[in-house]
N, C-alpha and C positions, 0 to 999 in steps of 0.2 A: 587132588587139591593140596594146598600148602600144609606143612606141619604147623601146629598152633600151640605147642607146649613151651611155656616160658622156661628158660634155662635156670638151673639151680642158683647160679650167681645172681640173676635178676630177682628170683624169688627171695633170696637171702637179703638183698638190698631193700626190697619192698617191705619185708617184715621188719627190718631194722629201722627204716625210715617212718613207717606208718603204724607198726604194731599189728597189722592185719594184711593179709595178701589181697583181699578184695573188699575194700572199705565202702564201695558204692553198690554192692550187690543187693542191698536191702533198700529198694526205692518204691515209691508209690506209682504204679503204672498210670493212674489217672492224671498225674502231673508229669508224665514222660512223653517224649516224642521220638519216634524212630525216623532217622534221617537216612534215606536210601539214595546214595549218590552215584550218578552217572551210569546207571544200568541201561545205557542206551546202545543201540545197535552199532554206532560209530566205535565205541570202546570195546564192545563184545567181539567185533570183527578183528580187533587187534589182540585180543586175549580170549580165544574161543573157550578155554577151560573155565572162564568166569561164568559161563552159562550155568554151571553146576551150582552156583549160589542161589539160583532162583527159588528152588524148593524151600530152602531154609529161610530165605527172606520172606516168602509167603507165610510160612509158619509163624515167624516172629511178628509180622504185620497183623495177622489174625489175632494173635494173643494180645498185642498192644491195644487193638480196637476193643476186644472183649473186656480188657481191664480199664477202659474209659480213656485211654491215651490217644495220641495223635500220630498219624503216619504221614510223612512228607516225602514226596518223590522229587529229588533235586536233579535238574537236567542242565548240563552245560549248554549255553545258548549264545551264539555269536551273531551279530549283524554287522552292517557296513561301518558302524561307528566304532567298533571295538579296536580295530588296528590303530586308530588315532588315540583312543583313550588308554590303551594298554600297549603303546608303541614299543616299549622295551621288550616285551615278550614276542610280539608279532614281527618286529624288525630285526631283533638281535638274536633271539633264541630259537627261531624257526627258519628252516630253509623256505625259499619261495614256494616250492612244491607243497611242503607241509602247511604253510600259511594258507594256501588256496584250499587244501584239503580240509583244514579245520573250519574255515569260513563257510565252505559249501556243505560239508558234512554235518555241521552243528548249527545250521540255520534252522530256526524254529519251523516245525512241521515238515522238514525234509524227511525222507525215508530213514536215513541213518540217525536222525535226531530222536526217533521214537524209542520208547522203552521196549525191552524185550517182550515179546508176545506171551512169554511164559509167566510173567508177573501178573498178579491179581490186584488191580487198583480199584478201590472202593470210591463211591460217590463223595464220601465225607473226607477223603484224603486230600492233602494239599498237593498241587503241582507248582513247583517253584523253579523258574528259570534263573540260572546263575551264570555270571560272566567272568568269574575269577576261580582260581583253584579253591579258595576258601569261600564258602557261601556266606560267611560272616565278616569278610573283609569289607571295608568302606565302599559302598556303592555296588557291591556284588549282587545283592538281592534284597528282598524285603523280609528275609527269614527272621532276623532278630526281632523286628516289630511284631511279627506273627507269634513268636515264642513268648514275648513279653505279654501280649494281649491275652494269650491262652494260659498264662501263669505256669508255663512249663519250667520245672527246676532240674530236670534230668533229660539228657539226650543220649540216644544209642545210635552208633554210627555203623552203617553197612554200605557195601558197594565197591566202587573202583576209583582210583587205585588206592590200596592201603596206605602207601607212602607218599601220595600226592594229594588229591582232593580230600580223601577221607581224613588223613592226618592233619592237613591244613585246617579243615573245618573243625575237627575235634579240638585242636590246640586253641583255636580262637574261641570256641564255646567255653572251654575251661577258663580262659582269661576274661570272659564276660560273667564269671561266677556261676556258671551252669555246670552241674555234675555231669561228667562225660564218660561214657563207656564205649569202647570199641569192641564190636562183636566179632571175634577173631575169625570164625569160620563163615561169616557172612561178608567178609572182605577178601579182595584178591589184588595181587600186584603182578609185575612182569616176571618176578622170580621169587623163589622161597626166601632168599637172602634179604631182598628188599622188603618183603612182607614181614618177616620176623624182626628185622632191625627197627621198623616203624613201631610194631607192637611193643617191643621190649623198651624202647625209649619212652614211649607213651606211658607204660605201666610205672616206670620209675618216677616220672616228674609230673605228668599232666592229668592222669585219671586212672581208669581201671580197664582191664582187658578180661572179658568173659567169653565163654562159648555160648552158642545159641541155646544149648540144653540147660546151661546154668541160668541164663536169663529167663527161659520159659519156666523153669522150676520155681524161681523166685516170684514171677508174676502169678503163676497158678496158686501158690501158697497165699499170696496177698488177696487174690480174688476170693479164695475159699474163706479166709478169715473175715473179709468184708461181708460176704453173703451170710456167714454165720451170725455176725453181729446184727445185721439187718433183720434176720429171722427171729432173733431173740430180743430185739430192742423194743 
């Protein structure tokens, strides 16, 4: 998998700008949502190494559920209306072969639209179809309404690709005033360079970058404290 260590330069910038390297690490898991993006066979076929993310995503999803939070599986989903509604992308930025491949491969309920069989999806999890790179772009999905109704104040980002749909959704979440964490080793891109550039840019300006073990340690500590308070209350 990709390297995930932030450079010393980025660490120094973050410390100077924020006074702390990981200002979002202490969050309430009961008010958090894990957004797992595009872990569909269509994308896994194009980046086979991304299948190694599944075990850590499952660990993280289990911990979020135990902490009282929400897990959401975001799936790119296209139908016959999308080429007209998003004509710039379909007509200008995709070849005709790629256009056809995206429309057929990401049609809802097609074989390649499905999530990886290695992922463990629970009944209480959300399944969210998305028709833009950012799930929080206007008209892309109903994700924002769901987050607001659930009173979510923190989102954790996992999935594919780090520098495309993950980063796009993460940036928009931050600009909607939601604390946003990219889980470095639960995301993947086409190259190490693309992955690290997205994470380092995000760390400086938009939110926080943590590893899955850092997130799990924080959740476990919060759950233990909450349980202790309940038992003595």
